[in-house]
N, C-alpha and C positions, 0 to 999 in steps of 0.2 A: 483485372476485371472488363468482363466480356461488356458488346453493347454499351458502353460508357454514358454515347450519346442519349439514348434512352433512359438510361438513368437519372439522368441530368436532370430529365423532366418530369420525372417525378417526386412526389412531396417525401423527406426526410421525416424519420421518426423516431419515438424511444428504442433505444436496441440492446437486446442481448446478444451473450454470446456463449460459448462453449467453452466452459474449463479446462484449462492445462492441467494434469497434474503430475505432481513429481514426487518421486521417491525419493525418502534422506534417512540417513542411518539413525537419527533422534525422532523420526514423525510415527505417527500412533492412527488412530481410527477415529479421532473426533470431529473431520472433515464429514464423516459418512456419519456416524450416531446424532452429532448436534446439528448439524447445517443440514443433512440429508441429501447431501450432493456425491454422487455414486464415482468413483474411481475404480470401479472394478476390480479384478483380482492383484491390483497392486500392493506389493508389501510395504510397509512403512511411508505411508503416504502423508508427507512433512509437509507440502504448501499445495494449493490449488490457483493458479495464474488467472483471476477473472476478467483480466483486461489487461493485454497484453500487447503493445508496437513494437517489441522487442524481434532484433532479425533472427528468423529461424525459431519465433515463439510467437508467431504473432494470433491474436484469436480472430477466431472466425463465427462471423453474424449467425444466430439460431433463430431470429424470428424476421417475418415479414417479406418481400419480395428482394430483400439484400443479401437472405439468408444464401449460407457458403463462401460467399465473400469475406475478405481479411480485412482487418481495421485499417492497414497499409493502404489497400485500395480502395479502402473508403477516404482515405485522407487524400490519395491522390486525385478523386473524380471530385470530390466535395470541397476540399481546398476550406476555405475558410467558412462558409457554410457548415460546414460541421465541427471544426475545431475553436474557431474565432480569427478573424481575418489578424490581428496583432501574431495569436501564436501560431499563424500558419506561416506569418512571414519570420518569426524567429526560430523556429523549428522545423518547417518544411514537412517533406513527409513522415518525420519522425513523431510517433504519437508520445508527450512527454512524459508523461506519469505509466505506472505501472501498479496493479488492486491487486491483491493475494489475499488468501486465509494463509495460515501457519500453525500446524497443531506441533506442539512440541511435548512427544510423549518423552525427552529425553531432552538435557540441557543441550544448547545450540552454541557454538564454537564462539570466544571469544574472540570479535572483529571487529574493525573500522572500515569506513569507506571513504573515498577521497573527494575532495569537493572539486568540482568545477575544472577551475584552471589545473589540477593537478591530476584528474583524470583525463582532460584532454590532452596532456603534456605525456602521458602515460600510455594512455590508449586512444585515444581521438575520440574519447563519449563522452556521456553528462556525468557529471557527479552522481553520489547517492546521498541527499539528505531524506529521511522518511519521518512517520511516527505509527505508533498503535494503539489501537484500542481494542483494550481487552475482551473477550466475549464469554470466555468463561476462563476460570482459574481454581484447581483443586486447594483443597486447604495445605497452607505451609508455601504455597507457590512465591518465588520471587525473581527478580530478574535486576540484570546488571544494567547500571545506564550511567555513565559517568565515572569519573574518579573520585576519589576520597578527596578532603580537603587539604590543601597543602602539598599535596601529591604533583612532582614538577618532572620533567624528563629524567633528573639523574635518580630521582627517588623511584621511578617506573623501571627503567634500568637495571637499577640493583638489584630492586623486588626481582625482575624474570631472572639476573643471574643467581639470586641467592633462592629460587625455585618457592617465590611466597608471592609469587603474583595475586592469589586472589586475595589477600589483606590490602592490597591498595585500592580495591575496586570499589565503586559505591552502589550496594544492590537494595532493591525496594523489595517490601510484602505486595501483592496485588490482587485484587478482585475484579467480576465481571465488572464493565464501566471505565475502567482507568486508563486513561491515556498519557501517554508518553511522546512528549518529542524527541526526536534523534536526529539532531541536523551531521551534515560531512564533518565529521571531524571526530566524534562520538565513539569512546569505547565502550560497545555493547554487548550484551547475550541474552539470551530467552531462556529463562529456566523451564525445568520440568512443568509439566502440568496447567500448560498453558495454551488455549486455543486465543486465536486474538487477527484482528483484521490490521493490515499491513497497507500504507498509502506513500508511495515511494517515488523518486525520481526514476524515469526511466533508463534505469544503469545497473548493472548486475556485477560491479568491480566491485570487489570484497579482498580485505587484505585478514588474514584469518593470524590471529597473535598466540590464542591457547586454544587446545581442545580437549583439557581435560585425560589427556593420556589415554585416548579411547582408539579403537582401530575403524576407520571406513569400512563402508558395505562391499571392497573387497578384503578385508583383513587386514591390512595394512594400516599404519598413522595416516591421516590427511597430511596434506605439506601443509606448512607454516609459512607465513609472509612477514617476518618480524622486522626485515628493514624495511622493507615497502611500506608498512605500517608506521614505521618513527615518523615518516615525513608527512604522513597524513594527520595522525594524532592532534588534536589540539587538548589542554589539560584542565585551565581553568576556564570560568565560566565568563571572562574577559574577552578572551581568545573566539570568541564565535561572534560572528558579525550580526546576529538575530537574535531570536529568544535562545537562550541556554539551555541545552539537553535536562530533561529529567521531566518530573510529572507534570500533568498542564490540570489545573481547577476548571472547572464550565460548571453552566447551569445547567437545570434539566428540565426547564417550565413547558410542562407538554402543549402540545399543537403549534410551535413554532419551531422556528428555527432557533439555537440556541449556538452563538459562535464558540468556536473549539480554539481554534491556531489559525492564525493568518501569519505563514513563513514568505519569503519572495518564488518559493518554488508551487504553494497550494495554500488555497483557502479550505477551510473544514468545518462545517457545524454537524450540531446532534440534531433530530428530531426525534421526538417520543409523542404519537399522535392518537388520539383515541379517537380525531373526527375531520373530517374533510380538508385542507386547505389548499389555495391558491399560490405559487407561488409565479413573480412576475420577474424574469430574467430581460428586460428588454432594454436595460443599462448594464448588461453585462456583455461583453465581446469574449465571451468562452462556453464552451462545452459543459455541461456539469453532471457528475456521475454519483448516484446513489448506489450504496451498498446495505443490502436489510440486514440486519442483527438481529434480528425478532417477529416473529409474525407474517405479517404478508399486507401489502398493497395495489393497487390499481393506481398505476401512472398513465394521465390521458392529457395529451399533446396534439395540436393542429387535427382533431378529428380521428385521433389514433389513441387506442387503448393498450397499454401493456401491463400483463399482471407479475408482478415479482414477490416471492416468497424468501423465507430466512435464507442465508447465504448467497441468494443471488446479487448482481447488479447490473442498472442498467444503466446506458449512456444516452444522456439528451442531447441530442445536436444544438448547437450554438442556433441552429435557425430557428428553433422552437423555441418561443420566448415566453412561450406561458403554459406552465402544466399544472393539473389538476392533480390531488395524490389522496387517494382514497384509502383509509387502513382497513384492514378485513377484521373480522371478529376479532376480538380480543386487543385489536392494533396494531402497532410495530414500533420497530425501533432504526431509523435510519441514520447512514452518515452521508453526509452533504459534502462534495470537494469541486471546486473549478478555480481556476488558474484567474488571478488577476492581470492588470499590466507589468 
């Protein structure tokens, strides 16, 4: 980052970023049609990375005097003022979470992600626990989250060998507003006809188990990682150290933050706003991220105002302790995410 000393003297503010769009064999058009995000002529747009510190995929600021700088450059200069002192001590320059939209016009592969210990051993990176917020789902849409009851490693391997793997997977019907917890070690897959927000640890380490016998973008079958997956998989709810995988029930009381999920990696709330609210984060040592799922809003913090509309994401630096959120005409739906100690 150029002129770092000058930037340090200027006040941090709510930050917006340029999306990073990803072509996927299973992608579709909902990221543009429903969310209004323009990915140009990219065919089969499956993902929009809205906030990323991943190496080689760093988000770039889109507003204010920091426009053009990457998220990692901001962490390097502002450190705890941006992410929180404790978070900076734990993760250094690595922004610890990744926020994205996923459009599954076709089924995603059945896969699993390793936990922190296994990911560090295998690839020297974070593991990948995540959650899904379903923005839109077509009639009959379903997704996979976990194994059916009484499935253990032996039954799993037998089902793979006998080519009846789908029979041991636990699937769920889905509709807009549904939330699923996907801790590391969970077998999972997004079914066709689903648009969702994904909040996850900053990792892209995935072990693909089954891909529905379809070709990839190059016309060849995509690689499977069944041996690696076996070490990462957890089969029973008791094997998960925190909240087990599956659907998450939560309240939707308007004009307040409704707690959704509290995990060791992130805490998530849901807001359906019809009028303005003030949020005081003075006791929180963390950045806060808002994803706008519908409608629009204005965020005001430390004399700065930033607008956000459906599909967009705003990062509230840890230094910005009080924020006013003013919904636009028709209100808005927001997902609020921060990190605990």
